[in-house]
N, C-alpha and C positions, 0 to 999 in steps of 0.2 A: 575609496572605502571609508566607511564610518566606523567609529569605535563605540561599543556599548558603554552606557553609564553604569555605575555600580548597581543602581536599582534594577536596570535592565538585565545585567549579568545575574543578579540574585534571582530574579524572576525566571530567567531562562534555565538556570541550573537547579532551581528548586524541584525536588521530587524527580530528578534525573531526566527532565524533559529534553528531547532532542530537537524540538521545534516549538514555535509559538506564533500566534497571530499578532501582528502589530498594525496599528491604524495611523495613517497620515492625517493629523488633525486639520490640515488645510483642505485637503480634497476628500477626506473621509474614505479614502481607498484602503482596503485591507491588503496586507501582504503576509506571506508566510516566511518566517525566519527559520531556516533549517541549517543544521550543521553541514559543513562542507563535505565531510566524508559520507554523510547520508545522501547528500545531493549527487555525489559522484556515483553512488550505487544506482541511482535512478536515472542518471544522465542518458543512458542508452534508450530508455523509454521516451524521454523528453525530446531528444534529438531526432527521433524518427527512424533510427537505425534498427529499431526492434520491430519484428513482425511476430505477432502473437502466435502464429502457426509454428514458429520456431520452438515454442514452449510446450506444444501439445504432447510430445513424447515424454517429457519430464513430468507433466501433469498426469498423464496416463499411468506412468510408473509409480508416482507418489500415491495415487488413489486406487491402484489396482487391488490392494488387499481388501479394501472396503467394498469395492464394486464386485469383486469376485466371491464375496461371501455368499453362501448358499441362500440365505434369506433374500438377497437382492434379486434373485430370479423371480420373485413375486412381481417385480416391476415389469417383467417381460409379459406378464399376463394381467396387467392392471385393468384393462377393459373388461376382461372376463370376471374379475372380482367385483366390479362395479354393479353388475347385473343382479 
């Protein structure tokens, strides 16, 4: 594990950033430095244990109010309105 320099720490914590891009000056490779707790929240997606279809029910529930709005029925007849 490496430790941040004071300048790196200041840059990372400025404006409440949770991540920042860093560049290896030897290889010019970009890396993303992210807080460990943020990484842990994303680990399931990265490790491949996540199947997007597992989220469908939650997405449907979260968007139901908007999709069920009466004006959204216009989209059911989009082709008719184009004519």
